[in-house]
Every structure is written in structure tokens, then in C-alpha cells.
MARPAVO-257976 format. One record per residue (C-alpha): residue in one letter; x, y, z. Coordinates in steps of 0.25 Angstrom, whole numbers, plus 5000, padded with zeros to 4 digits. Layout:
BEGIN
<node><type>a</type><X>X</X><Y>Y</Y><Z>Z</Z></node>
...
This chain:
BEGIN
<node><type>x</type><X>5678</X><Y>4957</Y><Z>5276</Z></node>
<node><type>x</type><X>5671</X><Y>4964</Y><Z>5266</Z></node>
<node><type>x</type><X>5658</X><Y>4960</Y><Z>5258</Z></node>
<node><type>x</type><X>5666</X><Y>4960</Y><Z>5246</Z></node>
<node><type>x</type><X>5679</X><Y>4949</Y><Z>5251</Z></node>
<node><type>x</type><X>5665</X><Y>4941</Y><Z>5259</Z></node>
<node><type>x</type><X>5661</X><Y>4938</Y><Z>5244</Z></node>
<node><type>x</type><X>5674</X><Y>4936</Y><Z>5238</Z></node>
<node><type>x</type><X>5678</X><Y>4927</Y><Z>5249</Z></node>
<node><type>x</type><X>5665</X><Y>4918</Y><Z>5248</Z></node>
<node><type>x</type><X>5667</X><Y>4917</Y><Z>5233</Z></node>
<node><type>x</type><X>5682</X><Y>4913</Y><Z>5237</Z></node>
<node><type>x</type><X>5674</X><Y>4901</Y><Z>5245</Z></node>
<node><type>x</type><X>5666</X><Y>4896</Y><Z>5234</Z></node>
<node><type>x</type><X>5679</X><Y>4890</Y><Z>5230</Z></node>
<node><type>x</type><X>5681</X><Y>4880</Y><Z>5240</Z></node>
<node><type>x</type><X>5671</X><Y>4873</Y><Z>5252</Z></node>
<node><type>x</type><X>5674</X><Y>4884</Y><Z>5262</Z></node>
<node><type>x</type><X>5664</X><Y>4885</Y><Z>5275</Z></node>
<node><type>x</type><X>5668</X><Y>4870</Y><Z>5273</Z></node>
<node><type>x</type><X>5682</X><Y>4866</Y><Z>5278</Z></node>
<node><type>x</type><X>5692</X><Y>4863</Y><Z>5268</Z></node>
<node><type>x</type><X>5696</X><Y>4849</Y><Z>5272</Z></node>
<node><type>x</type><X>5680</X><Y>4846</Y><Z>5271</Z></node>
<node><type>x</type><X>5676</X><Y>4840</Y><Z>5258</Z></node>
<node><type>x</type><X>5662</X><Y>4848</Y><Z>5256</Z></node>
<node><type>x</type><X>5658</X><Y>4833</Y><Z>5251</Z></node>
<node><type>x</type><X>5642</X><Y>4828</Y><Z>5254</Z></node>
<node><type>x</type><X>5640</X><Y>4817</Y><Z>5259</Z></node>
<node><type>x</type><X>5635</X><Y>4816</Y><Z>5244</Z></node>
<node><type>x</type><X>5648</X><Y>4815</Y><Z>5239</Z></node>
<node><type>x</type><X>5644</X><Y>4830</Y><Z>5232</Z></node>
<node><type>x</type><X>5651</X><Y>4842</Y><Z>5236</Z></node>
<node><type>x</type><X>5648</X><Y>4855</Y><Z>5243</Z></node>
<node><type>x</type><X>5651</X><Y>4865</Y><Z>5231</Z></node>
<node><type>x</type><X>5660</X><Y>4875</Y><Z>5236</Z></node>
<node><type>x</type><X>5653</X><Y>4888</Y><Z>5231</Z></node>
<node><type>x</type><X>5643</X><Y>4885</Y><Z>5240</Z></node>
<node><type>x</type><X>5647</X><Y>4888</Y><Z>5253</Z></node>
<node><type>x</type><X>5658</X><Y>4901</Y><Z>5255</Z></node>
<node><type>x</type><X>5655</X><Y>4904</Y><Z>5271</Z></node>
<node><type>x</type><X>5646</X><Y>4901</Y><Z>5282</Z></node>
<node><type>x</type><X>5648</X><Y>4907</Y><Z>5295</Z></node>
<node><type>x</type><X>5641</X><Y>4899</Y><Z>5308</Z></node>
<node><type>x</type><X>5642</X><Y>4905</Y><Z>5324</Z></node>
<node><type>x</type><X>5640</X><Y>4892</Y><Z>5334</Z></node>
<node><type>x</type><X>5639</X><Y>4891</Y><Z>5350</Z></node>
<node><type>x</type><X>5652</X><Y>4883</Y><Z>5354</Z></node>
<node><type>x</type><X>5645</X><Y>4869</Y><Z>5353</Z></node>
<node><type>x</type><X>5659</X><Y>4857</Y><Z>5354</Z></node>
<node><type>x</type><X>5672</X><Y>4863</Y><Z>5354</Z></node>
<node><type>x</type><X>5674</X><Y>4862</Y><Z>5339</Z></node>
<node><type>x</type><X>5661</X><Y>4868</Y><Z>5336</Z></node>
<node><type>x</type><X>5666</X><Y>4877</Y><Z>5324</Z></node>
<node><type>x</type><X>5671</X><Y>4862</Y><Z>5318</Z></node>
<node><type>x</type><X>5660</X><Y>4855</Y><Z>5318</Z></node>
<node><type>x</type><X>5650</X><Y>4862</Y><Z>5308</Z></node>
<node><type>x</type><X>5648</X><Y>4858</Y><Z>5293</Z></node>
<node><type>x</type><X>5638</X><Y>4859</Y><Z>5281</Z></node>
<node><type>x</type><X>5629</X><Y>4848</Y><Z>5284</Z></node>
<node><type>x</type><X>5622</X><Y>4850</Y><Z>5272</Z></node>
<node><type>x</type><X>5618</X><Y>4860</Y><Z>5262</Z></node>
<node><type>x</type><X>5604</X><Y>4855</Y><Z>5254</Z></node>
<node><type>x</type><X>5598</X><Y>4861</Y><Z>5241</Z></node>
<node><type>x</type><X>5581</X><Y>4859</Y><Z>5241</Z></node>
<node><type>x</type><X>5581</X><Y>4865</Y><Z>5228</Z></node>
<node><type>x</type><X>5580</X><Y>4878</Y><Z>5231</Z></node>
<node><type>x</type><X>5588</X><Y>4882</Y><Z>5240</Z></node>
<node><type>x</type><X>5600</X><Y>4878</Y><Z>5247</Z></node>
<node><type>x</type><X>5602</X><Y>4875</Y><Z>5264</Z></node>
<node><type>x</type><X>5616</X><Y>4872</Y><Z>5270</Z></node>
<node><type>x</type><X>5616</X><Y>4863</Y><Z>5284</Z></node>
<node><type>x</type><X>5625</X><Y>4865</Y><Z>5294</Z></node>
<node><type>x</type><X>5630</X><Y>4854</Y><Z>5302</Z></node>
<node><type>x</type><X>5637</X><Y>4853</Y><Z>5317</Z></node>
<node><type>x</type><X>5647</X><Y>4841</Y><Z>5319</Z></node>
<node><type>x</type><X>5642</X><Y>4833</Y><Z>5331</Z></node>
<node><type>x</type><X>5653</X><Y>4823</Y><Z>5331</Z></node>
<node><type>x</type><X>5667</X><Y>4823</Y><Z>5338</Z></node>
<node><type>x</type><X>5671</X><Y>4816</Y><Z>5326</Z></node>
<node><type>x</type><X>5675</X><Y>4826</Y><Z>5313</Z></node>
<node><type>x</type><X>5676</X><Y>4815</Y><Z>5305</Z></node>
<node><type>x</type><X>5671</X><Y>4800</Y><Z>5302</Z></node>
<node><type>x</type><X>5660</X><Y>4794</Y><Z>5301</Z></node>
<node><type>x</type><X>5655</X><Y>4798</Y><Z>5316</Z></node>
<node><type>x</type><X>5653</X><Y>4813</Y><Z>5309</Z></node>
<node><type>x</type><X>5640</X><Y>4820</Y><Z>5315</Z></node>
<node><type>x</type><X>5634</X><Y>4830</Y><Z>5314</Z></node>
<node><type>x</type><X>5618</X><Y>4838</Y><Z>5315</Z></node>
<node><type>x</type><X>5613</X><Y>4849</Y><Z>5307</Z></node>
<node><type>x</type><X>5614</X><Y>4862</Y><Z>5314</Z></node>
<node><type>x</type><X>5610</X><Y>4874</Y><Z>5305</Z></node>
<node><type>x</type><X>5605</X><Y>4876</Y><Z>5292</Z></node>
<node><type>x</type><X>5608</X><Y>4888</Y><Z>5281</Z></node>
<node><type>x</type><X>5597</X><Y>4888</Y><Z>5269</Z></node>
<node><type>x</type><X>5588</X><Y>4895</Y><Z>5259</Z></node>
<node><type>x</type><X>5601</X><Y>4896</Y><Z>5250</Z></node>
<node><type>x</type><X>5596</X><Y>4898</Y><Z>5237</Z></node>
<node><type>x</type><X>5601</X><Y>4889</Y><Z>5224</Z></node>
<node><type>x</type><X>5604</X><Y>4901</Y><Z>5216</Z></node>
<node><type>x</type><X>5611</X><Y>4907</Y><Z>5225</Z></node>
<node><type>x</type><X>5625</X><Y>4913</Y><Z>5219</Z></node>
<node><type>x</type><X>5639</X><Y>4918</Y><Z>5223</Z></node>
<node><type>x</type><X>5633</X><Y>4933</Y><Z>5218</Z></node>
<node><type>x</type><X>5623</X><Y>4934</Y><Z>5228</Z></node>
<node><type>x</type><X>5626</X><Y>4942</Y><Z>5239</Z></node>
<node><type>x</type><X>5632</X><Y>4936</Y><Z>5251</Z></node>
<node><type>x</type><X>5622</X><Y>4939</Y><Z>5261</Z></node>
<node><type>x</type><X>5613</X><Y>4932</Y><Z>5252</Z></node>
<node><type>x</type><X>5622</X><Y>4920</Y><Z>5251</Z></node>
<node><type>x</type><X>5622</X><Y>4921</Y><Z>5267</Z></node>
<node><type>x</type><X>5613</X><Y>4910</Y><Z>5274</Z></node>
<node><type>x</type><X>5612</X><Y>4908</Y><Z>5289</Z></node>
<node><type>x</type><X>5610</X><Y>4896</Y><Z>5297</Z></node>
<node><type>x</type><X>5599</X><Y>4893</Y><Z>5304</Z></node>
<node><type>x</type><X>5601</X><Y>4881</Y><Z>5317</Z></node>
<node><type>x</type><X>5594</X><Y>4867</Y><Z>5316</Z></node>
<node><type>x</type><X>5589</X><Y>4862</Y><Z>5328</Z></node>
<node><type>x</type><X>5599</X><Y>4849</Y><Z>5332</Z></node>
<node><type>x</type><X>5596</X><Y>4840</Y><Z>5341</Z></node>
<node><type>x</type><X>5611</X><Y>4834</Y><Z>5347</Z></node>
<node><type>x</type><X>5616</X><Y>4831</Y><Z>5359</Z></node>
<node><type>x</type><X>5623</X><Y>4840</Y><Z>5371</Z></node>
<node><type>x</type><X>5620</X><Y>4857</Y><Z>5366</Z></node>
<node><type>x</type><X>5625</X><Y>4853</Y><Z>5352</Z></node>
<node><type>x</type><X>5609</X><Y>4856</Y><Z>5347</Z></node>
<node><type>x</type><X>5608</X><Y>4868</Y><Z>5356</Z></node>
<node><type>x</type><X>5622</X><Y>4874</Y><Z>5352</Z></node>
<node><type>x</type><X>5619</X><Y>4872</Y><Z>5337</Z></node>
<node><type>x</type><X>5606</X><Y>4883</Y><Z>5339</Z></node>
<node><type>x</type><X>5615</X><Y>4895</Y><Z>5340</Z></node>
<node><type>x</type><X>5621</X><Y>4894</Y><Z>5327</Z></node>
<node><type>x</type><X>5620</X><Y>4903</Y><Z>5317</Z></node>
<node><type>x</type><X>5628</X><Y>4906</Y><Z>5304</Z></node>
<node><type>x</type><X>5627</X><Y>4905</Y><Z>5288</Z></node>
<node><type>x</type><X>5632</X><Y>4901</Y><Z>5275</Z></node>
<node><type>x</type><X>5637</X><Y>4910</Y><Z>5263</Z></node>
<node><type>x</type><X>5634</X><Y>4904</Y><Z>5250</Z></node>
<node><type>x</type><X>5642</X><Y>4905</Y><Z>5238</Z></node>
<node><type>x</type><X>5634</X><Y>4900</Y><Z>5228</Z></node>
<node><type>x</type><X>5623</X><Y>4890</Y><Z>5225</Z></node>
<node><type>x</type><X>5626</X><Y>4885</Y><Z>5212</Z></node>
<node><type>x</type><X>5634</X><Y>4874</Y><Z>5215</Z></node>
<node><type>x</type><X>5621</X><Y>4870</Y><Z>5223</Z></node>
<node><type>x</type><X>5610</X><Y>4867</Y><Z>5214</Z></node>
<node><type>x</type><X>5610</X><Y>4852</Y><Z>5210</Z></node>
<node><type>x</type><X>5615</X><Y>4850</Y><Z>5226</Z></node>
<node><type>x</type><X>5604</X><Y>4842</Y><Z>5234</Z></node>
<node><type>x</type><X>5609</X><Y>4839</Y><Z>5249</Z></node>
<node><type>x</type><X>5623</X><Y>4839</Y><Z>5253</Z></node>
<node><type>x</type><X>5626</X><Y>4832</Y><Z>5267</Z></node>
<node><type>x</type><X>5639</X><Y>4836</Y><Z>5274</Z></node>
<node><type>x</type><X>5647</X><Y>4827</Y><Z>5284</Z></node>
<node><type>x</type><X>5654</X><Y>4837</Y><Z>5295</Z></node>
<node><type>x</type><X>5666</X><Y>4834</Y><Z>5288</Z></node>
<node><type>x</type><X>5663</X><Y>4838</Y><Z>5275</Z></node>
<node><type>x</type><X>5657</X><Y>4850</Y><Z>5275</Z></node>
<node><type>x</type><X>5665</X><Y>4854</Y><Z>5290</Z></node>
<node><type>x</type><X>5664</X><Y>4870</Y><Z>5290</Z></node>
<node><type>x</type><X>5674</X><Y>4880</Y><Z>5293</Z></node>
<node><type>x</type><X>5678</X><Y>4883</Y><Z>5306</Z></node>
<node><type>x</type><X>5681</X><Y>4898</Y><Z>5306</Z></node>
<node><type>x</type><X>5668</X><Y>4901</Y><Z>5300</Z></node>
<node><type>x</type><X>5661</X><Y>4894</Y><Z>5313</Z></node>
<node><type>x</type><X>5662</X><Y>4902</Y><Z>5325</Z></node>
<node><type>x</type><X>5658</X><Y>4896</Y><Z>5339</Z></node>
<node><type>x</type><X>5652</X><Y>4905</Y><Z>5349</Z></node>
<node><type>x</type><X>5651</X><Y>4902</Y><Z>5366</Z></node>
<node><type>x</type><X>5637</X><Y>4904</Y><Z>5368</Z></node>
<node><type>x</type><X>5635</X><Y>4910</Y><Z>5382</Z></node>
<node><type>x</type><X>5626</X><Y>4902</Y><Z>5391</Z></node>
<node><type>x</type><X>5614</X><Y>4910</Y><Z>5393</Z></node>
<node><type>x</type><X>5608</X><Y>4902</Y><Z>5405</Z></node>
<node><type>x</type><X>5610</X><Y>4891</Y><Z>5416</Z></node>
<node><type>x</type><X>5601</X><Y>4879</Y><Z>5420</Z></node>
<node><type>x</type><X>5601</X><Y>4874</Y><Z>5431</Z></node>
<node><type>x</type><X>5594</X><Y>4860</Y><Z>5435</Z></node>
<node><type>x</type><X>5589</X><Y>4859</Y><Z>5450</Z></node>
<node><type>x</type><X>5585</X><Y>4847</Y><Z>5459</Z></node>
<node><type>x</type><X>5571</X><Y>4850</Y><Z>5457</Z></node>
<node><type>x</type><X>5574</X><Y>4847</Y><Z>5440</Z></node>
<node><type>x</type><X>5568</X><Y>4862</Y><Z>5439</Z></node>
<node><type>x</type><X>5579</X><Y>4868</Y><Z>5428</Z></node>
<node><type>x</type><X>5582</X><Y>4883</Y><Z>5432</Z></node>
<node><type>x</type><X>5588</X><Y>4892</Y><Z>5421</Z></node>
<node><type>x</type><X>5598</X><Y>4904</Y><Z>5424</Z></node>
<node><type>x</type><X>5596</X><Y>4915</Y><Z>5413</Z></node>
<node><type>x</type><X>5610</X><Y>4925</Y><Z>5414</Z></node>
<node><type>x</type><X>5622</X><Y>4930</Y><Z>5410</Z></node>
<node><type>x</type><X>5628</X><Y>4927</Y><Z>5421</Z></node>
<node><type>x</type><X>5626</X><Y>4915</Y><Z>5430</Z></node>
<node><type>x</type><X>5633</X><Y>4913</Y><Z>5442</Z></node>
<node><type>x</type><X>5632</X><Y>4898</Y><Z>5449</Z></node>
<node><type>x</type><X>5636</X><Y>4898</Y><Z>5464</Z></node>
<node><type>x</type><X>5639</X><Y>4888</Y><Z>5471</Z></node>
<node><type>x</type><X>5631</X><Y>4882</Y><Z>5484</Z></node>
<node><type>x</type><X>5635</X><Y>4874</Y><Z>5495</Z></node>
<node><type>x</type><X>5642</X><Y>4861</Y><Z>5492</Z></node>
<node><type>x</type><X>5643</X><Y>4865</Y><Z>5477</Z></node>
<node><type>x</type><X>5657</X><Y>4870</Y><Z>5473</Z></node>
<node><type>x</type><X>5660</X><Y>4875</Y><Z>5459</Z></node>
<node><type>x</type><X>5675</X><Y>4872</Y><Z>5453</Z></node>
<node><type>x</type><X>5675</X><Y>4883</Y><Z>5440</Z></node>
<node><type>x</type><X>5686</X><Y>4879</Y><Z>5430</Z></node>
<node><type>x</type><X>5685</X><Y>4892</Y><Z>5424</Z></node>
<node><type>x</type><X>5696</X><Y>4886</Y><Z>5411</Z></node>
<node><type>x</type><X>5685</X><Y>4875</Y><Z>5406</Z></node>
<node><type>x</type><X>5674</X><Y>4883</Y><Z>5411</Z></node>
<node><type>x</type><X>5669</X><Y>4871</Y><Z>5420</Z></node>
<node><type>x</type><X>5661</X><Y>4873</Y><Z>5432</Z></node>
<node><type>x</type><X>5661</X><Y>4860</Y><Z>5440</Z></node>
<node><type>x</type><X>5649</X><Y>4859</Y><Z>5452</Z></node>
<node><type>x</type><X>5654</X><Y>4850</Y><Z>5465</Z></node>
<node><type>x</type><X>5649</X><Y>4848</Y><Z>5478</Z></node>
<node><type>x</type><X>5656</X><Y>4855</Y><Z>5489</Z></node>
<node><type>x</type><X>5655</X><Y>4848</Y><Z>5505</Z></node>
<node><type>x</type><X>5652</X><Y>4856</Y><Z>5515</Z></node>
<node><type>x</type><X>5652</X><Y>4857</Y><Z>5531</Z></node>
<node><type>x</type><X>5642</X><Y>4847</Y><Z>5534</Z></node>
<node><type>x</type><X>5638</X><Y>4840</Y><Z>5521</Z></node>
<node><type>x</type><X>5637</X><Y>4828</Y><Z>5522</Z></node>
<node><type>x</type><X>5650</X><Y>4820</Y><Z>5520</Z></node>
<node><type>x</type><X>5644</X><Y>4808</Y><Z>5508</Z></node>
<node><type>x</type><X>5638</X><Y>4812</Y><Z>5498</Z></node>
<node><type>x</type><X>5623</X><Y>4806</Y><Z>5494</Z></node>
<node><type>x</type><X>5614</X><Y>4804</Y><Z>5480</Z></node>
<node><type>x</type><X>5602</X><Y>4799</Y><Z>5486</Z></node>
<node><type>x</type><X>5593</X><Y>4804</Y><Z>5496</Z></node>
<node><type>x</type><X>5594</X><Y>4793</Y><Z>5506</Z></node>
<node><type>x</type><X>5608</X><Y>4796</Y><Z>5504</Z></node>
<node><type>x</type><X>5605</X><Y>4809</Y><Z>5508</Z></node>
<node><type>x</type><X>5598</X><Y>4805</Y><Z>5522</Z></node>
<node><type>x</type><X>5609</X><Y>4795</Y><Z>5525</Z></node>
<node><type>x</type><X>5618</X><Y>4808</Y><Z>5524</Z></node>
<node><type>x</type><X>5611</X><Y>4816</Y><Z>5532</Z></node>
<node><type>x</type><X>5607</X><Y>4807</Y><Z>5543</Z></node>
<node><type>x</type><X>5622</X><Y>4802</Y><Z>5544</Z></node>
<node><type>x</type><X>5626</X><Y>4817</Y><Z>5546</Z></node>
<node><type>x</type><X>5615</X><Y>4824</Y><Z>5552</Z></node>
<node><type>x</type><X>5610</X><Y>4812</Y><Z>5561</Z></node>
<node><type>x</type><X>5593</X><Y>4808</Y><Z>5562</Z></node>
<node><type>x</type><X>5582</X><Y>4817</Y><Z>5560</Z></node>
<node><type>x</type><X>5570</X><Y>4818</Y><Z>5569</Z></node>
<node><type>x</type><X>5560</X><Y>4808</Y><Z>5563</Z></node>
<node><type>x</type><X>5549</X><Y>4808</Y><Z>5575</Z></node>
<node><type>x</type><X>5546</X><Y>4813</Y><Z>5588</Z></node>
<node><type>x</type><X>5541</X><Y>4802</Y><Z>5598</Z></node>
<node><type>x</type><X>5538</X><Y>4794</Y><Z>5586</Z></node>
<node><type>x</type><X>5530</X><Y>4805</Y><Z>5578</Z></node>
<node><type>x</type><X>5535</X><Y>4809</Y><Z>5564</Z></node>
<node><type>x</type><X>5535</X><Y>4822</Y><Z>5557</Z></node>
<node><type>x</type><X>5524</X><Y>4825</Y><Z>5547</Z></node>
<node><type>x</type><X>5526</X><Y>4826</Y><Z>5532</Z></node>
<node><type>x</type><X>5536</X><Y>4838</Y><Z>5532</Z></node>
<node><type>x</type><X>5544</X><Y>4833</Y><Z>5544</Z></node>
<node><type>x</type><X>5539</X><Y>4842</Y><Z>5555</Z></node>
<node><type>x</type><X>5537</X><Y>4838</Y><Z>5569</Z></node>
<node><type>x</type><X>5525</X><Y>4847</Y><Z>5577</Z></node>
<node><type>x</type><X>5524</X><Y>4848</Y><Z>5592</Z></node>
<node><type>x</type><X>5511</X><Y>4853</Y><Z>5599</Z></node>
<node><type>x</type><X>5511</X><Y>4856</Y><Z>5612</Z></node>
<node><type>x</type><X>5499</X><Y>4850</Y><Z>5624</Z></node>
<node><type>x</type><X>5494</X><Y>4855</Y><Z>5636</Z></node>
<node><type>x</type><X>5501</X><Y>4866</Y><Z>5641</Z></node>
<node><type>x</type><X>5512</X><Y>4864</Y><Z>5631</Z></node>
<node><type>x</type><X>5515</X><Y>4874</Y><Z>5619</Z></node>
<node><type>x</type><X>5525</X><Y>4873</Y><Z>5608</Z></node>
<node><type>x</type><X>5531</X><Y>4884</Y><Z>5601</Z></node>
<node><type>x</type><X>5543</X><Y>4884</Y><Z>5589</Z></node>
<node><type>x</type><X>5554</X><Y>4892</Y><Z>5594</Z></node>
<node><type>x</type><X>5565</X><Y>4898</Y><Z>5584</Z></node>
<node><type>x</type><X>5573</X><Y>4884</Y><Z>5583</Z></node>
<node><type>x</type><X>5564</X><Y>4874</Y><Z>5591</Z></node>
<node><type>x</type><X>5551</X><Y>4872</Y><Z>5599</Z></node>
<node><type>x</type><X>5546</X><Y>4878</Y><Z>5613</Z></node>
<node><type>x</type><X>5538</X><Y>4870</Y><Z>5623</Z></node>
<node><type>x</type><X>5530</X><Y>4878</Y><Z>5633</Z></node>
<node><type>x</type><X>5521</X><Y>4875</Y><Z>5646</Z></node>
<node><type>x</type><X>5510</X><Y>4886</Y><Z>5645</Z></node>
<node><type>x</type><X>5504</X><Y>4880</Y><Z>5659</Z></node>
<node><type>x</type><X>5518</X><Y>4882</Y><Z>5667</Z></node>
<node><type>x</type><X>5516</X><Y>4898</Y><Z>5666</Z></node>
<node><type>x</type><X>5513</X><Y>4904</Y><Z>5679</Z></node>
<node><type>x</type><X>5497</X><Y>4909</Y><Z>5677</Z></node>
<node><type>x</type><X>5498</X><Y>4920</Y><Z>5687</Z></node>
<node><type>x</type><X>5506</X><Y>4931</Y><Z>5691</Z></node>
<node><type>x</type><X>5512</X><Y>4936</Y><Z>5704</Z></node>
<node><type>x</type><X>5501</X><Y>4944</Y><Z>5709</Z></node>
<node><type>x</type><X>5491</X><Y>4931</Y><Z>5707</Z></node>
<node><type>x</type><X>5502</X><Y>4923</Y><Z>5716</Z></node>
<node><type>x</type><X>5501</X><Y>4935</Y><Z>5727</Z></node>
<node><type>x</type><X>5486</X><Y>4936</Y><Z>5727</Z></node>
<node><type>x</type><X>5485</X><Y>4920</Y><Z>5729</Z></node>
<node><type>x</type><X>5497</X><Y>4921</Y><Z>5739</Z></node>
<node><type>x</type><X>5487</X><Y>4931</Y><Z>5748</Z></node>
<node><type>x</type><X>5474</X><Y>4922</Y><Z>5747</Z></node>
<node><type>x</type><X>5483</X><Y>4911</Y><Z>5751</Z></node>
<node><type>x</type><X>5487</X><Y>4918</Y><Z>5763</Z></node>
<node><type>x</type><X>5475</X><Y>4923</Y><Z>5765</Z></node>
<node><type>x</type><X>5468</X><Y>4907</Y><Z>5766</Z></node>
<node><type>x</type><X>5480</X><Y>4903</Y><Z>5773</Z></node>
<node><type>x</type><X>5476</X><Y>4913</Y><Z>5786</Z></node>
<node><type>x</type><X>5459</X><Y>4911</Y><Z>5786</Z></node>
<node><type>x</type><X>5463</X><Y>4897</Y><Z>5787</Z></node>
<node><type>x</type><X>5472</X><Y>4898</Y><Z>5797</Z></node>
<node><type>x</type><X>5460</X><Y>4906</Y><Z>5805</Z></node>
<node><type>x</type><X>5450</X><Y>4895</Y><Z>5802</Z></node>
<node><type>x</type><X>5461</X><Y>4884</Y><Z>5808</Z></node>
<node><type>x</type><X>5462</X><Y>4892</Y><Z>5821</Z></node>
<node><type>x</type><X>5446</X><Y>4896</Y><Z>5821</Z></node>
<node><type>x</type><X>5444</X><Y>4879</Y><Z>5819</Z></node>
<node><type>x</type><X>5454</X><Y>4877</Y><Z>5830</Z></node>
<node><type>x</type><X>5449</X><Y>4885</Y><Z>5839</Z></node>
<node><type>x</type><X>5433</X><Y>4882</Y><Z>5838</Z></node>
<node><type>x</type><X>5438</X><Y>4867</Y><Z>5839</Z></node>
<node><type>x</type><X>5443</X><Y>4871</Y><Z>5853</Z></node>
<node><type>x</type><X>5433</X><Y>4877</Y><Z>5856</Z></node>
<node><type>x</type><X>5423</X><Y>4866</Y><Z>5852</Z></node>
<node><type>x</type><X>5433</X><Y>4857</Y><Z>5862</Z></node>
<node><type>x</type><X>5432</X><Y>4867</Y><Z>5873</Z></node>
<node><type>x</type><X>5417</X><Y>4865</Y><Z>5872</Z></node>
<node><type>x</type><X>5415</X><Y>4850</Y><Z>5871</Z></node>
<node><type>x</type><X>5424</X><Y>4849</Y><Z>5884</Z></node>
<node><type>x</type><X>5414</X><Y>4858</Y><Z>5892</Z></node>
<node><type>x</type><X>5402</X><Y>4851</Y><Z>5888</Z></node>
<node><type>x</type><X>5409</X><Y>4836</Y><Z>5890</Z></node>
<node><type>x</type><X>5412</X><Y>4842</Y><Z>5907</Z></node>
<node><type>x</type><X>5396</X><Y>4847</Y><Z>5907</Z></node>
<node><type>x</type><X>5392</X><Y>4834</Y><Z>5903</Z></node>
<node><type>x</type><X>5401</X><Y>4826</Y><Z>5913</Z></node>
<node><type>x</type><X>5395</X><Y>4835</Y><Z>5924</Z></node>
<node><type>x</type><X>5381</X><Y>4834</Y><Z>5923</Z></node>
<node><type>x</type><X>5383</X><Y>4819</Y><Z>5924</Z></node>
């Protein structure tokens, strides 16, 4: 569309309520109608919020502060579109619109851009509305000179959906809450979720849903546990009771036992166990030493034999001398 066509199109819109939908009355809560010459075009770009995001925007209010005008954009938060239960929030504002602005001004000078308003709302509505941008195009302000503040309901000032462009904002990060309570944030264009042991992913590509479930594995506990006591009972049932004491002695605070050696006992660690040795059981002499000792024992035995023979001979001689002396003493009598 050329600039001339755009101007002509905007001028034509000064005779209807566009960009308010034709079915809306454009009547404020005070009973005053918004002049059709005031707004002639608009464009809004917003991240997807609800399934019907484009149908929820409306003009919340138009205010005259005596020097300029401002337009507040509203977003309907309730499911109901009509009735007393309709609710909405203010999400953006276009301000600084001169009261003397006419339709002879350039299109650029009649374009006023929206600035987001901080929204406190449930869910992600407030966060998503912060990504909104767009503008309103004013026809003329000649019919707005004596207007104070006009407040509109969502149904009376609903904006046309064809000028609202809903975009799907890509996720830029993934936050994971660990068991320790610490949140870890992953930032990447391509994040991969990998299932670990006992975890199964069920991917519904049609609806874009990933279901994470627990998958039983070999050796897994047969019962679900939710408390520490149930976990201990399940472990004892499947694996049996652990060693609690040795000879009535409990382990230290870390659950460890220490085995120490006494006299002639050495305790050492092996790859998967403990080695207990008796160093006193090892021979202290070699074969050469035992041969020398054997030779000395043989010489000692030989000397003992000689001494025994000597003492036996000496005893026989003493007995013989005693017999002779006895004979001599008897002859003299």
C-alpha cells in the first residue's frame, strides 16, 4: 500500500469505529461514545498467551489531561466475553497525543507507539504482555477537546483481531530445580533431555507434550516408597540387614570399622578385603645356617660319646683299685 493509499484509507476510517469491531458500541461507562474520527488504525504484536489471544484486546480508557491525550490498552483475563463477570487488566499505553492534532498532519506524526505496563496477573500473562509492542494511528483530535476520561468495558471497545498479530515466542532457557533446592538454568538454542535409569519419556508430538514417568528396572524395589522409614524397610526387605556391630562394637560416625593388629599380627588392605598376617611364623634363618647348626650338633654329640666312654672307663678303674685295697687290708689281719 502506497503512502497516499494509506492516508486515504485512514481518512475513510474516520467515519466508523475502526479499529474497534463493528459489533462493539464504543460507549464508555459514563455513557459518552468515543468519536469515530479519533482512531483510524492500529497494530499490535504480542506473544501467545491464550488460545484466543487476539480476541482479548480492547481499549481500556482514553484520558485528556488538558494538554495531551493517552490511550490505554486492555487485555481481557476472564473467559467470559460479556456480562458482569468480565475482567481485564491494563497492559500498555500510548501517550503524548497533542490535542491540536489534525488529519492534515503526516501519517508518521499521527502514529503513537505503545509502551508496556507492568501487569500483576496469575500465570504467565503478565510476563508475556511485557513482550507486547505496537501503535495506534490517530485521525484527528478535534472531537476530543472536551473529553475528560473515558473508561470502556472489554465488550464495548473490543479491537479488531485482524490487526493483532500473535507470535509464538521461542523458549530461550530451561530451569531445573534440584533436590537440594538449587535452581539450575540451561541457556541454549537446542536443549536435549535424556532419560536416566528408571525414567521413561513419552512424547506426544501432535500436542507438544512430554510425559516423564518412572520405569521399573531389574533389581528395582517392588514397592513405592515416600518416606525415609519406608525406604529403609524396603532396602532391608530386598537386601537383608547390614552389619551394625562387630563384637558389640559400633562403627564410627562415618559408618566405618577399623581392624588393628596386636603382637605378631599385621593387618593390610587388599583389593576387595583385608589381609591378616603373622610375621612371627616366617623362618628367621636360611639353609646355610641350619647346615652349620647341624654340623655343630654332630660334633657335640661325638664329644658327648667320648666323655661318656671316658667316665665309664674311669669308673671301672676306680672299682678295680677299691677291690685291691680291700684284699690287702684283709691279708694283714
